[in-house]
C-alpha positions in Angstrom: 0.1 0.0 0.0 2.9 2.7 0.7 4.7 1.7 -2.5 1.6 2.0 -4.3 1.1 5.7 -2.4 4.5 6.6 -3.3 4.1 5.4 -6.7 1.0 7.7 -7.2 1.5 10.8 -5.7 2.5 12.7 -9.1 -1.0 11.4 -10.4 -2.5 12.2 -6.4 -1.3 15.5 -6.9 -2.8 16.2 -10.8 -6.2 15.2 -9.6 -6.5 16.9 -6.7 -5.5 20.5 -8.2 -8.1 19.4 -10.8 -10.5 19.1 -8.1 -9.9 21.7 -6.1 -10.8 23.9 -9.5 -13.7 21.8 -10.2 -14.5 22.2 -6.4 -13.1 26.2 -6.3 -15.3 27.8 -9.5 -18.4 25.6 -8.0 -18.2 27.7 -4.8 -17.1 30.6 -6.4 -20.0 31.1 -8.5 -22.6 30.0 -5.3 -21.0 32.9 -3.6 -22.0 35.1 -6.6 -25.1 33.9 -7.7 -26.7 31.8 -5.0 -25.8 33.6 -2.8 -28.1 36.9 -4.0 -30.4 34.4 -5.3 -30.8 33.5 -1.3 -31.2 36.8 -0.5 -33.8 37.3 -3.1 -36.2 34.7 -2.1 -36.1 35.6 1.5 -36.5 39.2 1.1 -39.5 38.4 -1.6 -40.7 36.0 0.7 -43.9 36.4 2.9 -44.0 38.6 5.4 -41.0 39.9 4.1 -40.2 44.1 3.0 -39.7 43.3 0.1 -43.0 40.7 -0.7 -43.9 39.7 -3.9 -45.5 36.3 -4.1 -44.6 36.0 -7.7 -41.3 36.9 -7.9 -40.4 34.3 -4.6 -42.5 31.6 -6.4 -41.0 31.8 -9.5 -37.5 31.8 -8.3 -38.4 29.2 -5.7 -39.9 27.4 -9.0 -36.3 27.5 -10.6 -34.0 26.1 -7.5 -36.2 23.4 -7.0 -36.1 22.6 -10.6 -32.4 22.3 -11.0 -31.9 20.9 -7.6 -35.1 18.0 -8.8 -32.3 17.0 -10.9 -29.9 13.4 -10.1 -26.4 15.4 -10.8 -25.2 12.9 -13.1 -28.3 13.6 -15.0 -27.7 17.3 -15.0 -24.1 16.6 -15.5 -25.2 15.1 -19.1 -28.2 17.6 -20.2 -25.6 20.3 -19.9 -23.2 19.0 -22.1 -24.1 21.3 -25.0 -24.3 24.0 -23.0 -21.0 23.3 -21.6 -19.0 23.0 -24.9 -20.3 26.4 -25.3 -18.7 27.8 -22.4 -16.2 25.7 -21.6 -15.3 24.9 -25.2 -14.6 21.3 -24.2 -17.1 18.8 -22.9 -14.1 17.0 -20.9 -11.7 18.3 -18.6 -11.9 20.2 -14.8 -13.5 23.0 -16.5 -16.1 21.5 -18.1 -17.2 19.6 -15.7 -17.0 22.7 -13.2 -19.8 24.3 -15.3 -22.5 21.9 -14.3 -21.1 21.4 -11.1 -21.7 25.1 -10.9 -25.6 24.7 -11.7 -26.2 22.3 -8.9 -24.3 24.5 -6.7 -26.2 27.9 -7.0 -29.6 26.4 -6.2 -27.9 24.1 -3.5 -26.9 27.6 -1.8 -29.1 29.6 -2.5 -31.6 27.6 -0.2 -29.2 27.4 2.7 -28.9 31.1 2.3 -32.6 31.7 2.8 -32.8 29.4 5.5 -29.9 31.1 7.4 -31.3 34.2 7.0 -35.1 33.3 8.6 -33.2 32.4 11.8 -32.1 36.0 11.8 -34.5 37.5 15.0 -37.4 39.3 13.1 -37.0 42.2 15.6 -33.6 43.4 15.1 -34.7 43.7 11.3 -37.8 45.8 12.3 -35.6 47.5 14.5 -33.6 48.5 11.6 -35.8 49.1 9.3 -37.4 51.7 12.3 -33.5 53.0 12.5 -34.8 54.5 8.9 -31.7 51.9 7.2 -32.6 51.2 3.3 -32.7 47.6 2.3 -29.1 47.0 1.2 -27.5 48.1 4.6 -29.9 46.0 6.3 -28.7 43.0 4.3 -25.1 43.5 4.4 -25.3 45.3 8.0 -27.6 43.3 9.8 -28.9 39.9 7.7 -25.2 39.1 6.3 -23.6 39.9 10.2 -26.4 38.4 12.3 -26.5 35.1 10.1 -22.7 35.0 9.2 -21.4 32.1 11.4 -24.8 29.9 10.0 -23.6 31.2 6.3 -19.9 29.8 6.8 -21.7 26.5 8.1 -23.9 26.6 5.4 -20.4 27.1 2.4 -18.7 24.2 4.5 -22.0 21.5 4.2 -21.9 22.8 0.7 -18.1 22.4 0.5 -18.2 19.2 1.7 -21.5 18.0 0.0 -20.0 18.8 -3.9 -16.0 17.6 -2.6 -18.2 14.0 -3.8 -19.7 15.2 -6.7 -16.8 16.7 -8.5 -15.9 12.7 -7.8 -19.0 12.2 -9.8 -18.0 14.3 -12.3 -14.5 12.9 -12.7 -16.0 9.8 -13.5 -17.5 11.2 -16.9 -14.3 12.6 -18.5 -14.1 15.8 -15.8 -10.5 14.6 -14.3 -9.4 14.6 -10.7 -9.6 12.0 -7.5 -12.6 10.5 -8.9 -10.9 10.1 -12.3 -8.4 8.4 -10.5 -10.3 6.0 -8.3 -12.2 4.6 -12.2 -9.3 4.2 -14.4 -6.9 2.7 -11.2 -9.1 1.0 -8.7 -12.4 -0.4 -10.9 -10.7 -0.7 -14.8 -7.3 -1.6 -13.5 -8.9 -3.9 -10.2 -6.2 -2.1 -8.4 -8.0 -2.0 -4.7 -5.4 -0.8 -3.3 -5.5 2.7 -5.5 -9.3 2.9 -4.6 -8.4 2.6 -0.8 -6.1 5.2 -1.1 -8.4 7.5 -3.4 -11.2 7.4 -0.7 -9.2 7.4 2.4 -7.3 11.2 0.6 -11.5 12.2 0.1 -12.2 11.0 3.8 -8.9 13.7 4.6 -10.4 16.0 2.6 -13.9 15.9 4.2 -12.3 16.3 7.7 -10.3 19.4 6.8 -12.9 21.0 5.3 -15.5 20.2 8.2 -13.2 21.2 10.8 -11.9 24.4 9.1 -15.6 25.3 8.5 -17.1 24.6 12.1 -13.9 26.7 13.2 -14.2 29.9 11.8 -18.2 29.6 12.2 -17.2 29.3 16.1 -15.5 32.0 16.0 -17.4 34.7 14.5 -20.6 33.2 16.1 -21.9 36.6 18.1 -23.7 34.3 20.3 -20.9 32.4 21.4 
């Protein structure tokens, strides 16, 4: 096992780089698009300052439709769009496109849930003080929910680390691709064990880092 690990180190390094690239692009897309989408879902919801049933239901319907797709089906269905965006349908950059599509609505719902946990009285006090909607979002909602948002991002990271492994199986590269090429097609069980162990370690690191940061910035702590 140790000898196999040493021999596999160069390919493991490349696979990890590809996995981090896919995950990084998906997380960036979820923050830039999914975050504001989650805020929109919250603000247009029932009882909120910008309540708008039509917008809320419409955005919620789109989010639910994308989330209802199993990732492997979404990955295949987006192949034509992926070719337009990335210029190819294989490789980590191409795999990041469907990963981003799946991550955006997933994070949007997590953000909406986090914002719902902000005490109503805090929001009403900000309105009474004459704060604009923009100020309420950045200085009240985000600040009050920051610990939960970090945990939400942690959950997203852990979930989509496994999704990136699935993307690797169909030509996306990364740790999943390495596990299939060596562990499955070549029947090298030790390689499969190494890749699974690596994924477990990465998940533990992500979870520990996210939990630690969330605990430190939690105002209630």
